[in-house]
C-alpha positions as CSV (number, residue, x, y, z in Angstrom):
1,M,0.4,0.0,-0.1
2,L,1.5,3.1,-0.6
3,V,1.0,6.2,2.0
4,G,1.0,10.0,1.2
5,A,4.3,11.7,1.5
6,G,2.2,13.8,4.5
7,N,1.5,10.8,6.5
8,T,5.2,9.6,5.8
9,R,6.7,12.5,7.4
10,L,3.8,13.1,10.1
11,R,5.6,9.2,11.5
12,I,9.0,10.1,10.8
13,V,8.9,13.1,12.2
14,H,7.3,11.3,15.4
15,A,9.4,8.4,15.5
16,A,12.8,10.9,15.5
17,L,11.0,12.7,18.7
18,L,10.2,9.6,20.5
19,A,13.4,7.8,19.6
20,G,15.7,9.0,23.2
21,V,11.9,7.6,24.9
22,L,12.1,3.8,23.7
23,T,16.0,3.4,24.5
24,G,15.0,0.1,26.8
25,C,11.1,-0.2,25.9
26,S,9.5,-3.4,26.1
27,E,8.5,-5.4,23.1
28,A,4.4,-3.9,22.7
29,A,1.8,-6.2,23.3
30,E,0.5,-7.9,20.1
31,G,-3.2,-7.9,20.9
32,D,-5.8,-10.4,20.0
33,D,-5.4,-13.0,17.8
34,S,-8.5,-12.7,16.2
35,K,-9.1,-13.0,12.5
36,A,-9.7,-9.0,11.3
37,S,-13.5,-8.3,10.2
38,A,-13.7,-6.4,6.9
39,H,-17.7,-5.4,8.0
40,P,-18.4,-3.7,10.6
41,S,-20.2,-5.9,13.4
42,A,-24.1,-4.9,14.8
43,T,-24.7,-1.1,16.0
44,A,-23.8,-0.8,19.5
45,E,-25.5,2.2,21.6
46,T,-22.1,3.5,23.1
47,S,-21.5,2.2,27.3
48,P,-21.9,5.2,29.6
49,P,-18.5,6.4,31.1
50,D,-17.5,4.7,34.2
51,D,-14.9,5.0,36.8
52,T,-12.1,4.9,34.5
53,A,-13.1,7.5,32.7
54,A,-11.7,10.0,31.4
55,T,-12.7,13.8,33.6
56,G,-13.6,16.6,30.6
57,G,-11.6,19.6,30.0
58,G,-13.5,21.5,27.8
59,T,-15.2,20.7,24.5
60,I,-13.0,21.7,20.6
61,G,-14.8,22.1,17.5
62,A,-17.4,24.9,17.8
63,A,-16.1,28.6,16.1
64,G,-13.6,29.9,19.1
65,S,-12.1,26.8,20.4
66,A,-8.6,26.2,19.8
67,C,-9.8,23.4,16.7
68,E,-12.9,24.7,14.5
69,L,-14.1,20.8,12.9
70,P,-17.7,19.4,11.7
71,V,-18.5,18.0,14.8
72,T,-17.6,18.9,18.3
73,F,-16.6,17.4,21.6
74,D,-15.0,16.7,24.7
75,I,-11.7,16.3,25.0
76,A,-9.4,14.7,28.6
77,K,-8.4,16.8,31.5
78,S,-5.1,18.8,30.4
79,W,-4.4,17.7,27.1
80,K,-4.1,20.2,24.7
81,A,-5.4,21.1,21.7
82,E,-4.1,22.4,18.6
83,A,-5.2,23.2,14.9
84,V,-3.3,21.9,12.1
85,E,-2.0,24.8,9.7
86,A,-0.1,22.8,7.4
87,P,-2.5,19.6,6.7
88,L,-1.2,15.8,6.5
89,S,-3.4,14.3,4.7
90,Q,-4.2,10.0,4.5
91,G,-6.5,8.8,2.5
92,P,-9.2,11.0,1.8
93,V,-8.4,12.9,4.9
94,S,-6.5,16.0,5.9
95,L,-5.2,16.2,9.6
96,A,-7.1,19.3,10.8
97,C,-6.8,19.5,14.5
98,E,-3.6,17.9,17.0
99,I,-4.5,17.2,20.9
100,D,-1.8,16.6,22.8
101,A,-1.4,13.9,26.0
102,K,1.8,15.2,27.2
103,P,1.0,17.9,29.2
104,A,-1.6,14.6,31.2
105,G,1.4,12.8,31.1
106,N,1.3,10.4,28.5
107,I,3.3,10.8,24.9
108,G,0.9,10.2,22.2
109,F,-1.8,12.4,19.8
110,L,-5.6,12.7,19.7
111,R,-5.8,13.7,16.1
112,V,-8.6,14.9,14.2
113,W,-8.0,14.0,10.4
114,A,-11.2,15.9,8.0
115,G,-12.7,15.2,4.1
116,K,-14.3,17.3,1.7
117,S,-18.0,17.8,2.0
118,G,-20.5,15.0,-0.3
119,D,-22.1,11.1,-0.9
120,A,-19.1,9.8,1.2
121,D,-19.9,6.4,2.6
122,T,-18.4,6.4,6.5
123,Q,-17.3,2.6,6.3
124,A,-15.2,3.7,3.6
125,V,-13.9,6.4,4.3
126,L,-12.0,4.7,7.6
127,E,-11.2,2.1,5.4
128,A,-9.2,4.2,3.1
129,F,-7.8,6.0,5.9
130,V,-6.3,2.7,7.8
131,A,-5.1,1.3,3.9
132,A,-3.2,4.1,3.4
133,E,-0.6,3.6,6.6
134,D,1.5,0.8,5.8
135,G,1.7,-2.0,8.2
136,V,-1.5,-2.8,9.5
137,T,-3.0,-5.2,10.4
138,K,-6.1,-7.3,12.2
139,E,-8.8,-4.8,11.9
140,K,-12.4,-5.1,13.6
141,Y,-14.8,-2.8,12.7
142,R,-18.0,-2.6,14.1
143,T,-21.1,0.6,14.7
144,F,-21.9,2.8,16.5
145,T,-24.2,5.3,18.3
146,T,-23.8,8.0,20.7
147,G,-26.0,11.0,21.3
148,G,-27.8,10.0,17.5
149,V,-24.2,10.5,16.0
150,S,-24.1,7.1,14.0
151,G,-20.6,6.1,12.5
152,V,-17.8,3.4,12.4
153,E,-15.1,2.3,14.5
154,V,-12.7,0.2,14.2
155,E,-9.0,-1.5,16.1
156,Y,-5.8,-2.7,14.6
157,L,-2.6,-3.0,14.5
158,Y,0.3,-0.7,13.1
159,T,3.2,-2.4,12.4
160,S,6.7,0.5,12.1
161,E,9.3,-0.6,10.1
162,L,11.4,2.0,11.0
163,L,11.0,1.5,15.1
164,E,10.7,-2.1,14.8
165,E,7.6,-2.2,17.0
166,T,4.0,-3.3,17.2
167,K,1.3,-1.4,18.5
168,K,-2.3,-1.4,18.8
169,E,-4.3,2.3,17.4
170,S,-8.3,3.0,16.5
171,A,-10.3,5.2,15.4
172,F,-13.5,6.2,14.7
173,A,-15.3,7.8,11.7
174,V,-18.7,10.2,11.4
175,T,-20.0,11.9,8.3
176,T,-21.5,15.4,8.4
177,A,-22.9,17.6,6.3
178,D,-19.2,19.3,5.8
179,G,-18.0,16.0,4.9
180,P,-16.4,13.6,6.8
181,V,-14.5,13.5,9.8
182,V,-12.2,10.5,11.7
183,V,-10.5,10.7,15.3
184,H,-7.3,8.4,15.1
185,L,-5.5,7.6,18.6
186,G,-2.0,6.1,17.9
187,G,0.7,6.6,20.8
188,L,4.1,5.6,22.1
189,D,3.4,2.2,22.4
190,T,0.4,-0.4,23.5
191,A,0.6,0.2,27.1
192,E,0.1,3.8,26.4
193,H,-2.4,3.9,24.3
194,E,-4.4,2.1,26.3
195,E,-3.9,4.6,28.9
196,M,-5.4,7.0,26.5
197,L,-7.9,5.5,25.4
198,P,-10.4,6.8,28.2
199,A,-9.9,10.5,26.6
200,Y,-10.9,9.0,23.2
201,E,-13.8,6.9,24.2
202,L,-14.4,10.7,25.6
203,A,-14.5,11.9,22.0
204,R,-16.6,9.7,21.2
205,R,-19.3,9.4,23.7
206,T,-19.4,13.2,23.7
207,L,-19.2,13.6,19.7
208,R,-21.8,15.8,18.4
209,T,-22.2,17.0,14.4
210,A,-22.4,21.1,13.7
């Protein structure tokens, strides 16, 4: 698979910044060995927050917020959102906002990607987004509904040839009147990813379209 030049630069720059942290890190867990699902499972309403849910630290997406987007959602406490001035592309969407977990003590980003308006199918957009990332295996898709908004979510393993490491990643997509939106959570490794999942789930649970 071919990855857009912008996405490749993003991976390389991120890897360079984290090189010092990687020294001595153990190999990330491989995760679930079950076969990837080419189609989403039955629609499920997002579960209510539990004791591990992230504490909200404000809402982004609306006019005047750190990132103006076709959707709004809550970000976790201490996470810092910043609009991307020169967006990079991955598949049919371009990077619009980065929400940095470092102020909250984790290494990773919640990234928001947006596409042009049209008749895009939500799952097709998410599949194209994932397909544009080299090293992806064991994709598991499912549909979800939260707050009256329906979308598609995916969990998968990403193997970096540069870092020689496999880790979990997650993303969800919705379609709005202004185009598709993909929210993606990576992380330094699987352990970091799982620690940041409550912030990802907070974003999905509070997601609203404009």
